[in-house]
N, C-alpha and C positions, 0 to 999 in steps of 0.2 A: 420850874422856879429857879431863879438865879441866886447866887450867894448873897448878893446885896438885898434882894427881896426877902430872903429868909431872915437875915439879920434885922431888917426893918420890922418884920412881923414879930420877932421875939422882943424887940425893944418896945413895941406897942403893948405887948402883953405885960412886960415889966413895968411900963409906965402907967398901966391902968386904962389905956385908950381902947384896948380890945380885950374882951373876956375870953376865957379859956375855950368855951364851946365854939365861938366864932372862929377862933384861931385853929381849932381842930378841924372845923369844916373846910377851911382853906387848905389844910394839910392832908385831907383824907385821900387825895389821889396820889400821894407820895407812897412808895417810890415809882409806882406805875398806875396807869388807868386801864382797867380791864373792860374792853368793848365787846367781849365775847369772842370775836374773830381775830382780835389783835390786842396786845398789851403795850400801850404807849409808854415808852421809857421817859418818865418825867425827871429822872436824875441825870439824864445824858449830859445836859449842859453843866450841871454841877461837877460831874466827873471829868469831862473832856473839854469844856469851854465852848462846845458847839451843840445846838439842839438836835433832836432826832430829825432825820430827813426821810421822806416817804419815797420808796421805790414802787411806782405804780404798776409796772409790768407784772401781769399775772393776777392782779387784784381786780375785783369787780368795780363797776362804776359806783355802786352804793358804798362799798368798803372805802374807796378813796375819798368819797364825799364825807363820810362820817369821821374818818381819821383826820382829814384836813380841818373839818369843822371843830373838832376837839382841840387840835393844836392852835387854832385861831383864837381860842379863849385865853391863851398864854401871852406873855409879853414879848416873846421871841418871834423873829421872822419865820415864815413857813416856806419850805422848799419841797416840791414834789416832782420827781424826775420821771421821764419816760411815760408821760401822761398822754391821753388822747383828747381830742376836742370834746368828745362826749363826756369824758370825766370832768373836764373843766366846766362845761355847761352846768353839770350837776353841782359842782363845788360853788360856782358863781351864784347859784340860786340861794345858797345858805351863807355864803361869804362874798358879799358884793365888792369887798376890797381886794379880791383875788385877781391876778393878772395871768395871762397865758402867752408864752412865747412859742409860736407855732414851729419855728425853725429848730429849736432845741428840745421842744416838747416838754417844757417845764411850766408847772403851775407855781406861782410865787405870791406871797403876801409880804410886803415890805413893812417891817416894824423896827428894825435895828437902828438905833440912834448912836451907837458907839463911834468913837473917834476913828476916822480913817487914817491908816498909817501914811506917812509922807512918801514912803517908797511904793513902787508900783509892781504889778505883775504883767508881763507881756504874754499874749496868747497868739501864737502863729499857726496858720494852717498852710499845708503844702499846696492844696488845691481848693477850688471852690466847693467841690464835693465833700470836702472834709469839714466845712464850716459848721454843720449842725452839731458835731461832736465838740468842735472848738467853742461854739456858743454855749454849750452845756458847761464847759470848763469856765468860761468867762463869767456867766451869770452866777454860777456857784461861788466864785471868788468875790464877785461884787456884793452878793447878798450877805456874805460874811464880813463885809466892811472893808473891802480892798479897792484900790484904784487899779483899773485894768486898761491896758493898751492893746487894741486888736490890730493885728497885721495879717491879712489874709492873702492867699494865692501867691506864695513866694517859694514854690517848690523848686526842686533841682533841675527840672526841664528848662527853666529860665532863671538860673541862679543869680543873674545880674539884678533881678528884682529885689533880692534880699539885701543887697549892699546899701540901697537907699535907706532902708529901715534900721541899719545897724546902730546908729547913734541912739535911737530910742530904745532898742533892745538892750544895749549895753548899760543904759541908765536904770533898767529894772533890777529889782533884787532877785527875782526868780523868773524863769522863762518856761512856758509850756509850749511844746512843739507837737502839733497834731499832723499825722501823715499816714497815708495809705500806700498802695502800690508796693514798692520795695522798702519804704520807710527810711530813706537815707537822710532826710532833712535834719533830724536831731543831731546826728554826728557832725554835720557841716556847721550847724549853729554853735555847738559846744566847742568846736575847734577855733572859733573866733571870739569867744567871750569868756569872762572869768566868773560867771554866775552859774548857779545850779540849773540844770535843765531837766524838766519832767517830760518824758516822751510818751505820747499817746498813739498807739497804732490804731488805725481804723480798718473797717471791713471793706473799704473802697478798693477795687482793683479787678483785674481780669482773673480767669480761672486759676492760674498758678499762684495767685495771691492767697488762695485757700481761706477766704473770708477774713483776712487780716492776719493770718498766721505767719505769712512771709514777712510782713512789716514788723510783727512782734518779735520774731526771731532775729531780724536784722537789727532792731534796736537793742535787744538783749546782748547781742554779740558785737556791739559798737566798740571800736578801738579808741573812741574819745572818752576821757575820764570825766566823772562828775555828772553822769546821766542816770536818772532813775526811770523805771518803766512801769506804767500801770497797765491794766488789762485792755483788751481790744474794745474800742469804742467807749472807754470809761472816762469821759470828760469830767464827770462829777468827781471821781477819785483824784484826778489831777488838780482840779480847782480847789478841793478841800486841802490837799497836801501843800499846794502853793500858798494858800492862805496861812497855814500854820508856819511855814518858813518865813513868810513876809512879816509875820507878827512876832517873831522871836526877838 
């Protein structure tokens, strides 16, 4: 429940439009809903401005279905990351308004009608193999009400490809840069722009990449100032943080 909805409910009680019992029935799930295997945080949006997001990895198909089905009863958009197609099929049976992005493995239900900021977020990927993580970041930022510019496959192996996109990147308020291998792209981008950069290391790379560790360490030790780094393959975390920055 959002602050505006809570105020509206209280005003209806005060104005006699709603009796106390009906108001209590609407508030009974606050501050959380106990599903037995999960306690859904209904106060998340009141505290942080963003609703709870479902991390599907490690959950059963039935658990994901039931969690998303409950969240769908609320007025906020629903975002479930790292989902499988089997999970989506189960969700879609009870939530026909659900969508599935196969590339980013995200289940989403769009409900947000909040005003989109005039400023934008740019999401860059170093290579085509990094796009699934980049899409996770982009869709996360979009469902939280941001305008997103996607610029893919502009890695350091052909750095001239980046220059063509620089005007659009410079116009954004915050830039997400997703890269695997040695993870050099965020440093190069930050050296060319005056906007904050959120670097996302991916697990893409050969053996000495160590599943993204080399990219992570490269980004953490970048000599360019103004770069923050999220965990390996954490496109969601980057999109969430970028949304917060863009709406300041």
